[in-house]
Every structure is written in structure tokens, then in C-alpha cells.
C-alpha positions in Angstrom: 4.6 -16.7 -21.4 4.4 -20.0 -19.3 7.4 -18.8 -17.2 5.7 -15.5 -16.5 2.4 -17.3 -15.6 4.2 -19.6 -13.2 5.9 -16.6 -11.6 2.6 -14.8 -11.2 1.0 -17.9 -9.6 4.0 -18.4 -7.3 3.8 -14.8 -6.2 0.1 -15.0 -5.6 0.6 -18.3 -3.7 2.7 -16.4 -1.2 -0.5 -14.8 0.1 -1.6 -18.2 1.4 1.2 -18.1 4.0 -0.9 -15.4 5.8 -3.7 -18.1 6.0 -1.5 -20.4 8.0 -2.4 -19.1 11.6 -6.1 -19.6 10.7 -5.8 -22.8 8.8 -8.0 -24.9 11.2 -10.9 -22.4 10.7 -10.1 -22.5 6.9 -10.2 -26.3 6.9 -13.5 -26.3 8.7 -14.8 -23.9 6.1 -13.7 -26.2 3.4 -15.4 -29.1 5.2 -18.7 -27.3 5.3 -18.2 -26.3 1.7 -17.8 -29.9 0.8 -20.9 -30.8 2.7 -23.0 -28.1 1.1 -21.7 -29.2 -2.3 -22.6 -32.9 -1.7 -26.1 -31.7 -0.6 -26.4 -29.9 -3.9 -25.4 -33.0 -5.8 -27.9 -35.2 -4.0 -30.7 -32.9 -5.0 -31.0 -34.0 -8.7 -30.9 -37.7 -7.8 -33.8 -37.2 -5.4 -35.7 -35.2 -8.0 -35.2 -38.0 -10.6 -36.6 -40.5 -8.1 -39.6 -38.2 -7.4 -40.4 -38.0 -11.1 -40.2 -41.8 -11.4 -42.4 -42.2 -8.3 -45.0 -39.9 -9.9 -44.9 -41.9 -13.1 -45.4 -45.1 -11.2 -48.0 -43.4 -8.9 -46.2 -44.6 -5.7 -47.6 -42.1 -3.1 -45.5 -43.4 -0.2 -42.3 -42.9 -2.1 -43.4 -39.4 -3.2 -44.0 -38.4 0.5 -40.7 -39.9 1.6 -38.7 -38.2 -1.1 -40.5 -34.9 -0.4 -39.5 -35.2 3.3 -35.9 -36.1 2.3 -35.7 -33.0 0.1 -36.9 -30.8 2.9 -34.3 -32.3 5.3 -31.6 -31.8 2.5 -32.5 -28.1 2.0 -32.3 -27.6 5.8 -28.9 -29.2 6.0 -27.7 -27.3 3.0 -28.8 -24.0 4.7 -26.9 -24.9 7.9 -23.8 -26.0 6.0 -23.9 -22.8 3.9 -24.2 -20.6 7.0 -21.1 -22.1 8.7 -19.2 -22.0 5.4 -19.8 -18.3 4.9 -19.2 -17.3 8.5 -15.9 -19.3 8.7 -14.6 -18.0 5.3 -15.5 -14.4 6.3 -13.7 -14.8 9.7 -10.6 -16.2 8.1 -10.6 -13.6 5.3 -10.9 -10.6 7.6 -8.2 -11.9 9.9 -5.9 -12.7 7.0 -6.5 -9.3 5.3 -5.9 -7.4 8.5 -2.5 -9.1 8.8 -1.7 -8.4 5.1 -2.7 -4.7 5.5 -0.5 -4.5 8.7 2.4 -6.2 7.1 2.2 -4.2 3.9 2.1 -1.0 5.8 4.9 -2.0 8.2 7.0 -3.1 5.3 6.2 0.1 3.3 7.1 2.4 6.2 10.4 0.7 6.6 11.5 1.1 3.0 14.4 3.5 2.3 13.8 7.1 1.2 15.1 6.1 -2.3 12.0 4.0 -2.8 9.6 6.9 -1.9 11.6 9.4 -4.1 10.6 7.2 -7.2 6.9 6.8 -6.3 3.8 8.9 -5.6 1.8 8.8 -2.5 -1.5 8.2 -4.3 -0.2 5.1 -6.1 1.1 3.6 -2.8 -2.2 4.4 -1.1 -4.1 2.7 -3.9 -2.0 -0.5 -3.4 -3.0 -0.8 0.3 -6.6 0.3 -0.2 -7.8 -0.8 -3.6 -5.7 -3.9 -4.2 -6.3 -5.4 -0.8 -10.0 -4.7 -1.0 -10.0 -6.6 -4.2 -8.4 -9.6 -2.4 -11.2 -9.3 0.2 -13.8 -10.4 -2.3 -11.5 -13.1 -3.6 -10.9 -14.8 -0.3 -14.5 -14.3 1.0 -16.4 -15.4 -2.1 -14.5 -16.1 -5.2 -12.1 -18.7 -3.9 -14.8 -20.6 -2.1 -17.1 -20.4 -5.1 -14.3 -21.6 -7.4 -13.7 -24.6 -5.2 -17.4 -25.3 -5.0 -17.8 -25.1 -8.8 -14.9 -27.5 -9.3 -16.4 -30.0 -6.8 -19.8 -29.7 -8.5 -18.2 -30.4 -11.9 -16.3 -33.4 -10.6 -19.1 -34.7 -8.5 -21.7 -34.1 -11.2 -19.7 -36.1 -13.7 -19.4 -39.0 -11.2 -23.2 -39.0 -10.6 -23.8 -38.7 -14.4 -21.6 -41.7 -15.0 -23.6 -43.7 -12.5 -26.8 -42.8 -14.4 -25.6 -43.3 -17.9 -22.0 -43.7 -19.1 -23.0 -43.3 -22.8 -24.9 -40.1 -22.2 -22.1 -38.8 -20.0 -19.4 -39.3 -22.7 -21.7 -37.6 -25.2 -22.1 -34.5 -22.9 -18.4 -34.3 -22.0 -17.4 -34.0 -25.6 -18.1 -30.3 -25.4 -16.0 -29.5 -22.3 -12.5 -29.5 -23.9 -13.7 -26.6 -26.2 -14.8 -24.7 -23.1 -11.5 -25.2 -21.3 -9.4 -24.0 -24.3 -11.6 -20.9 -24.5 -11.1 -20.3 -20.7 -7.3 -20.4 -21.1 -7.4 -18.1 -24.2 -9.7 -15.5 -22.8 -8.3 -15.7 -19.2 -4.9 -14.6 -20.4 -6.3 -11.4 -21.9 -8.7 -10.7 -19.0 -5.7 -10.8 -16.6 -3.7 -8.4 -18.7 -6.5 -5.9 -18.9 -7.3 -6.2 -15.2 -3.7 -5.4 -14.3 -3.7 -2.4 -16.6 -7.0 -1.1 -15.1 -5.5 -1.4 -11.5 -2.5 0.6 -12.6 -4.6 3.3 -14.2 -6.9 3.5 -11.2 -3.8 3.9 -9.0 -2.7 6.8 -11.2 -6.1 8.4 -11.1 -6.0 8.1 -7.3 -2.7 9.8 -7.3 -4.1 12.8 -9.1 -6.9 13.1 -6.5 -4.4 12.9 -3.6 -2.0 15.4 -5.1 -4.7 18.0 -6.0 -6.5 17.7 -2.6 -3.2 18.1 -0.8 -2.2 21.1 -2.9 -5.7 22.5 -3.3 -4.6 26.0 -2.3 -2.1 26.0 -5.2 -4.7 24.6 -7.6 -7.1 27.5 -6.7 -4.4 30.1 -6.5 -3.2 29.3 -10.1 -6.8 28.9 -11.3 -6.0 25.4 -12.5 -9.3 23.7 -11.5 -10.3 23.0 -15.1 -6.8 21.7 -15.9 -6.9 19.2 -13.0 -10.5 18.2 -14.0 -9.2 17.6 -17.5 -6.2 15.6 -16.2 -8.4 13.4 -14.0 -11.0 13.0 -16.8 -8.3 11.9 -19.2 -7.0 9.3 -16.7 -10.4 7.9 -15.8 -11.3 7.7 -19.5 -8.2 5.6 -20.0 -9.4 3.3 -17.2 -12.8 3.2 -18.9 -11.3 2.3 -22.3 -9.1 -0.5 -21.0 -12.0 -1.8 -18.8 -14.4 -1.7 -21.9 -11.9 -3.7 -23.9 -11.5 -6.2 -21.1 -15.3 -6.3 -20.9 -15.6 -7.3 -24.6 -13.3 -10.2 -23.9 -15.3 -11.2 -20.9 -18.5 -10.8 -22.8 -17.3 -12.9 -25.7 -16.1 -15.6 -23.3 -19.5 -15.6 -21.5 -21.4 -15.7 -24.8 -19.3 -18.7 -26.0 -19.9 -20.5 -22.7 -23.7 -19.8 -22.8 -23.9 -21.1 -26.3 -22.0 -24.2 -25.4 -24.0 -24.7 -22.2 -27.5 -24.5 -23.7 -26.4 -26.3 -26.9 -25.1 -29.2 -24.8 -28.3 -29.4 -22.7 -30.4 -29.5 -25.9 -28.1 -32.2 -27.3 -28.4 -34.2 -24.1 -32.2 -34.0 -24.1 -32.3 -35.0 -27.8 -30.0 -38.0 -27.2 -31.7 -38.9 -23.9 -35.1 -39.0 -25.6 -33.7 -41.4 -28.2 -32.4 -43.6 -25.3 -35.9 -43.5 -23.6 -37.5 -44.6 -26.8 -35.1 -47.6 -27.0 -35.8 -48.3 -23.2 -32.2 -47.7 -22.2 -33.2 -44.9 -19.9 -36.3 -44.0 -17.7 -37.9 -40.5 -17.7 -36.7 -40.0 -14.1 -33.1 -40.9 -15.0 -33.3 -38.4 -17.9 -34.7 -35.7 -15.6 -31.8 -36.4 -13.1 -29.3 -36.4 -16.0 -30.6 -33.0 -17.3 -30.4 -31.5 -13.8 -26.9 -32.7 -13.3 -26.0 -31.3 -16.8 -27.5 -28.0 -15.8 -25.5 -28.0 -12.6 -22.3 -28.8 -14.4 -23.1 -26.4 -17.2 -23.9 -23.6 -14.8 -20.7 -24.3 -12.9 -18.6 -24.3 -16.1 -20.4 -21.1 -17.2 -19.9 -19.5 -13.8 -16.2 -20.4 -13.9 -15.8 -17.7 -16.6 -16.6 -14.9 -14.3 -14.8 -16.4 -11.3 -11.7 -17.1 -13.4 -11.7 -13.4 -14.5 -12.0 -12.2 -10.9 -9.2 -14.6 -9.8 -7.1 -13.2 -12.6 -7.8 -9.6 -11.3 -6.8 -10.8 -7.8 -3.5 -12.2 -9.2 -2.9 -8.8 -10.8 -3.5 -7.0 -7.5 -1.3 -9.6 -5.7 1.6 -8.8 -8.1 1.3 -5.1 -7.2 1.5 -6.0 -3.5 4.4 -8.3 -4.0 6.2 -5.5 -5.8 6.1 -3.6 -2.5 6.7 -6.6 -0.2 9.7 -7.7 -2.3 11.5 -4.3 -2.0 14.5 -4.5 0.3 13.6 -2.7 3.6 15.9 -0.9 6.0 17.2 -2.8 8.9 15.3 -1.0 11.7 15.0 -2.4 15.2 13.0 -0.9 18.0 15.7 0.2 20.5 15.0 1.5 24.0 18.6 2.4 24.8 19.1 5.5 27.0 22.7 5.8 25.6 23.5 8.9 23.6 26.3 9.9 21.3 28.4 13.0 22.1 28.0 14.3 18.6 31.6 14.5 17.2 31.0 14.2 13.4 33.6 13.7 10.8 33.1 13.6 7.0 35.9 11.9 5.1 36.1 11.9 1.3 32.3 11.9 1.1 30.8 11.7 -2.5 27.2 11.0 -3.4 25.0 10.7 -6.5 21.2 10.0 -6.5 20.3 6.6 -8.0 17.9 8.4 -10.4 20.7 10.7 -11.6 23.9 8.6 -11.5 25.8 11.0 -13.8 25.4 14.1 -11.5 27.6 14.2 -8.4 25.6 16.0 -5.7 28.4 15.8 -3.2 32.0 15.6 -4.3 34.9 14.5 -2.0 33.8 16.4 1.2 36.2 16.6 4.1 35.4 18.4 7.3 34.8 17.9 11.0 32.3 19.1 13.6 33.3 18.9 17.2 30.8 18.2 20.0 28.7 21.3 20.8 29.8 23.2 17.7 27.4 25.2 15.6 28.3 24.7 11.9 26.4 26.5 9.1 26.1 25.4 5.5 25.4 28.0 2.9 25.4 28.1 -0.9 23.0 28.2 -3.9 20.1 25.8 -4.3 21.3 22.4 -5.5 24.7 22.8 -3.8 24.1 19.6 -1.8 23.3 21.1 1.7 20.0 19.2 2.3 21.4 16.0 0.7 24.2 16.1 3.3 21.7 16.2 6.1 19.7 13.3 4.5 22.8 11.1 4.3 23.6 11.9 8.0 20.1 10.6 8.8 20.9 7.4 6.9 18.2 8.1 4.4 20.6 7.2 1.6 23.5 4.7 1.5 27.0 6.2 1.3 28.7 5.2 -2.0 32.1 6.8 -1.5 33.9 7.9 1.6 32.4 7.8 5.1 30.8 9.7 7.9 31.8 8.9 11.5 30.1 9.9 14.8 32.3 9.7 17.9 34.9 7.9 15.8 32.5 5.1 14.7 31.3 4.7 11.1 27.6 5.6 11.0 26.9 2.5 8.9 27.9 0.5 12.0 25.2 2.1 14.1 21.7 0.6 14.4 19.6 2.9 12.1 16.9 3.3 14.8 19.5 4.3 17.4 21.3 6.7 15.0 18.1 8.5 14.1 17.2 8.8 17.8 20.4 10.9 18.2 19.4 13.4 15.5 16.5 15.9 15.2 15.6 18.0 12.3 13.6 21.2 12.0 12.9 21.5 8.3 11.8 24.5 6.2 8.5 22.9 5.2 7.0 21.7 8.5 4.6 18.8 8.3 2.3 18.5 11.3 -0.1 15.5 11.6 -3.8 16.2 11.7 -4.2 15.6 15.5 -3.8 18.1 18.4 -0.9 20.4 19.2 -0.1 18.1 22.2 0.1 15.0 20.0 2.4 16.8 17.5 4.8 18.0 20.1 4.7 14.5 21.8 5.8 13.0 18.5 9.3 13.8 19.6 9.0 11.6 22.7 5.9 9.4 22.7 6.0 8.7 26.5 6.5 12.3 27.5 4.6 13.7 30.5 2.3 16.8 30.4 5.0 18.8 32.2 7.7 17.7 29.7 5.4 18.7 26.8 4.6 22.1 28.3 8.3 22.8 29.1 9.3 22.0 25.5 6.6 24.3 24.2 7.8 27.0 26.6 11.4 26.7 25.5 10.2 26.9 21.9 8.4 30.2 22.5 5.1 28.3 21.7 3.3 28.2 25.0 1.9 31.7 24.8 0.1 31.3 21.5 -1.0 27.7 22.5 -2.6 29.1 25.7 -4.4 31.7 23.6 -6.4 29.0 21.9 -9.7 28.0 23.8 -8.7 24.3 23.8 -5.0 25.0 24.4 -2.9 21.9 23.9 -5.9 19.9 22.6 -6.4 22.4 19.7 -6.6 20.5 16.4 -4.0 21.7 13.9 -5.9 20.4 10.8 -4.5 18.6 7.8 -0.7 19.1 7.6 -1.1 21.9 10.3 -3.2 24.1 8.0 -5.0 25.8 11.0 -1.7 27.3 12.3 0.5 30.0 10.8 4.0 29.3 9.4 5.7 30.7 12.5 3.4 28.7 14.8 4.1 25.4 12.9 7.8 26.2 13.1 7.7 26.6 16.9 5.7 23.4 17.3 8.4 21.6 15.3 11.1 23.2 17.5 9.2 22.0 20.6 9.1 18.5 19.1 12.8 18.6 18.6 13.5 19.9 22.1 11.4 17.1 23.5 13.4 14.5 21.5 16.5 15.9 23.2 18.9 14.9 20.4 22.7 15.0 20.5 22.8 16.3 16.9 20.5 19.0 15.5 19.8 19.9 11.9 18.0 23.2 11.1 17.1 23.2 7.4 16.1 26.8 6.4 14.1 27.0 9.6 13.5 30.7 9.5 12.9 31.3 5.8 9.7 33.0 4.6 8.7 34.3 8.1 7.8 37.7 9.3 10.3 39.6 11.5 8.4 39.0 14.8 8.1 35.2 14.1 11.7 35.1 13.0 12.9 36.8 16.3 10.8 34.3 18.4 12.1 31.3 16.4 15.7 32.5 16.5 15.4 32.6 20.4 13.8 29.2 20.4 16.6 27.8 18.1 19.3 29.3 20.3 17.7 27.5 23.3 17.5 24.3 21.2 21.2 24.4 20.1 22.6 24.8 23.6 25.1 22.0 24.3 24.3 20.2 21.0 26.2 19.6 17.8 24.3 21.8 15.3 24.2 21.9 11.5 22.3 25.0 10.2 21.3 25.1 6.6 20.5 28.7 5.7 19.9 31.1 2.9 19.3 34.0 5.3 22.8 34.8 6.5 21.5 37.0 9.3 20.6 33.8 11.2 24.1 32.3 11.1 26.3 35.3 11.9 27.3 33.7 15.3 28.0 30.2 13.9 31.3 28.7 15.0 32.1 28.0 11.4 30.4 28.5 8.1 31.0 26.1 5.2 30.3 27.5 1.7 29.1 24.8 -0.7 28.9 25.0 -4.5 28.3 22.1 -6.9 28.7 19.6 -4.0 32.1 20.9 -2.9 33.3 23.1 0.0 34.8 26.2 -1.8 35.3 28.3 1.4 35.0 28.1 5.2 35.5 30.3 8.2 33.5 32.6 10.6 31.2 35.3 9.3 33.8 37.9 9.9 36.5 35.9 8.1 34.4 35.1 5.1 33.3 38.8 4.8 37.0 39.7 4.1 37.3 37.2 1.2 36.1 38.2 -2.3 34.2 34.9 -2.7 30.7 33.5 -3.0 29.9 34.2 0.6 30.8 37.9 0.3 28.6 38.1 -2.8 25.6 36.5 -1.0 26.2 38.7 2.0 26.3 41.9 0.0 23.1 41.0 -1.8 21.3 40.4 1.5 22.7 43.0 3.8 22.9 45.9 1.3 19.2 45.7 0.4 
């Protein structure tokens, strides 16, 4: 348990490295925190003097102490203002860097990481967990330090007033500290569980809103409501259980706090009767005791919040400690020719190590060739394209481009050489122009229009009132399937890759859209090494070579005409499609 606690604190401590660039502001904040705390600690001493002056009827002293108190309050207000402003400034700058670094790290993680996690969960990590840290850095951490200083300073001032009464009062503190350790362990555990369940509930929202058309089409609104209700009820139950621990802790502290104050007053009155203490000194002592008691009592809530922050930090560290891809921003104008060779390539997904998706593949694609991959679902066609992109590490065998192992290429440079037009087109929620320009961010207006023209997209774009500035909506929902496909082709044309992957690019389209897209793809494939993944065999009749995959192996290959003559899988698929 101690080892885990030390690891958690060590991981949480890593967050303070983000404070380093702003440490001067942070130190100034701590300085003003110290000044405001000292001002708070002077207050009871002055109040005690005021009470003694009133008892002795010393009017001059009363006036002087009253003025001193007003000056003290003014100074404390100034110190508190600068403390809050400085801590907020440091916090916002620090959290901006944490958000940026977390996102930058997240987006550089390999595809294998994303295949095991849900978008809503990751979104919750960046949104909810970092927001939790905002309160910690802005308020809780400063308040924790302030309470610690008040407790230490208060005890020092109490000792100066009466050592005997101080020792009597301090006898209660060890019990409080033990309770803090005991309850804090459970509070942290429940806080972490709540964060995890909140992330899961956010995932449900994200998934249902992204697939809202499916939810409604399958009339599953009530199922999704029930699913979300169940998850939020789990959050509530865990939070309630944690609340009971926090409540018990707070009750224990309050009992100890007021019990100790009553005990101090009782013992102090006895000391006054024996002339060991003045009324003003007892009043000062009681105020210091209240200050210390309130600080110890307040520590319960702050401690719970800090434990929640440590839980949130652990989630962030889980992301930041994942090994990212070695990606460097390259501006090279060099390009590969596109001569690809697959040598004894085998692959299994980490989540399914016992299933070979690709098994000992050997084939070659020469520069400018158009190769088609066909076969049943799960044969390994799309996996092959993903490995070529460097989305997954090669376990056995190798792929070379222009005679060089792809693992020797810089990942950023390698992916610059390849463009993909997938079956399920994802457009970003901006304009048509922005989506096409995603293929080349510094493209000119003319280059974007030329790419749209070659993709047979310019006519329908110009039919829109806002033309290129037309917003496509979330995931491109405002456009038809054929329109989205042509935008994706225009994006690929603008990228000007050496190697092109077309993954089921004409599936589920009407005849007119298919014809336009086929023309656009023919334009796109000119002079490029092309890999076409297709179920519709009509789109690959003119391919230079067709590879037939089944269970991760090449079982046949040749041209459309050659494969038609064989009584194999391709002939069966061809007869099913062309004879209906």
C-alpha cells in the first residue's frame, strides 16, 4: 500500500514540472500567501490586547489597537488580491501547457492505443480530469499551504501565550491526523472510481450522439437512456459511498474541534482563577485555537480534493506514459517512386495474438502499377494498407519501398508519400475548402479548385450558394455519400502522393455517383502506384494485377481475364456479381 501511495505521489509530482517556466510568479504567489497568513495570525494577538485594554480601561491603547487592526485588514486584503491573481495566472498558463502536451502526446500515439480505447473516455481525460486540476492549482493547493502555515504559526503563537495550555490543546491533534490518513485512503479510492465511471458515461453520450441516426433508426432511444441511467447511477452510488466517508471524517473533526475548544476554555478559566493567565490572553488563546481548529477541520475537505486531483493525475499519466510514435515535422520535397515489395509478411493484432491476419505474404508492386486486392471480409486487405501506413509495427517479414525497409523511413515522411480514400469518409466540420485543403495545408485557391475539378467535385460545389465556403456539418453529414467521396478524392489529389490506397471507395453508391467517382479515381491513379481494395469487381477489371486474399494468404493472382478462367474464389465472386 505504501509503495502504491509513493508511486501515486511521484506521478502527481510530475505535474509540477509544468510549473517550472512560471516558478517566479509562483514564488511571488507563495510570498503573498505567507504575508496574508502572517496577517491572519497577528489578528488574535491584537484582539487579546484589545480585550485587556478594555478591562484596564486604557482608551489610548484601545484606539491604537483599533487603528492597527484596520491597517492589518487593509494589508491582508492587498496580500490576498495579489495571491489570488498570481496563482490564477500560473494555474491557467500551466493547465494550458498540460492540455496542449496531453493532446500533442495523445495524437502521436500509435493506432494500437486507439483500437483499445473509446473516444469519450479519452475526451473525458482531457476535459474533466484537467478541469479538476484547475481547482486544485488555483484554490486547493494554496489553501492547503495556508492551512498548514496557520497550524504551525498558530501553535508557535500559542506557545508564546501559554506552553501549558498549548500542550493541553495539542493532545487532541494526533487523533485527528490518524483519522485523516485512514479516511483519506478511502476517499482517494472512491474519487478515482467516480472519475472512471464519469469517463464511461461520457463515452456513452459521445457514441450515441455520433451515431444518433442509428439510434433512431433502430428505435433504441430508451435502450440508450437506460444504459446512460445505469452508468450515472453507478457514479451516484460510488460518490454517495465516498460522501459517507467524507461526512464521517468531517463529523469526527467537528466533534474534536469543538470539544477541544470547550476543553481549552475550561482549562483556561481555571488558569485565570489561579492568576496564571489574563482574560485577554485566554481570549487570544481561544482565537488561535479556533484558527487552528478551523484549519485542521478544513484540511479534511482539502485533503479529499487533493486526493481526487491525484486520482485525475494518474489518469493523465496513464496517457502521457504511453509510448508515442517517433514523428518529426518534415518539409522535404523529396518523394519516393513507389516500388513496393512485401517479403514474408505476417501480422497478428496485439488484442488477438492467436489469430494471424496476414500469413507469409510475398508480392511486388512496381512503380505506376495498379494492383487490386479482393477477398472476403476479414481476409486482411485493410490490415495490409494499415501496415503500409505504419499504423502497426511489423512483427515478421518486411515491406520495402524503393528497396528501403519502411521502418527506416521517418514516419512523417512515409505517410506524406501515401494517400488513402477510405470507404467510410470522415470530413471535418468546417467548409468544403478546408476539407480539401487538409491534403495540403498551404495550397492556393487555384490548386484547391483544380483538385476539386479533377475529382469531379467542382460542379456540385459551385451549385451551393456559398460554393467552397459551404459548411459540411459534423462528419460531413450535410453532403451525400458520393459528394463526400469526391471531396476525399480531391483531398488525395491535392496531397499528390506517390502511393495511393483506395479502400472500397465506390461501395454503396448509386450508378451515377459511381461513374463520376470512377472517372475521378482514374485521374487520381495516373502515374501513381495504386492499391485498390474492392468488393465490387466491376471497378477493378482494368487493374494490372489482382491479388485474391483469403485467411491472410494470397491464394490466387493475375488479371481479370486470367482469373476468370480459373475455377477459384475470384471466379465464384465474379459469377455472383456479374450474373445478377
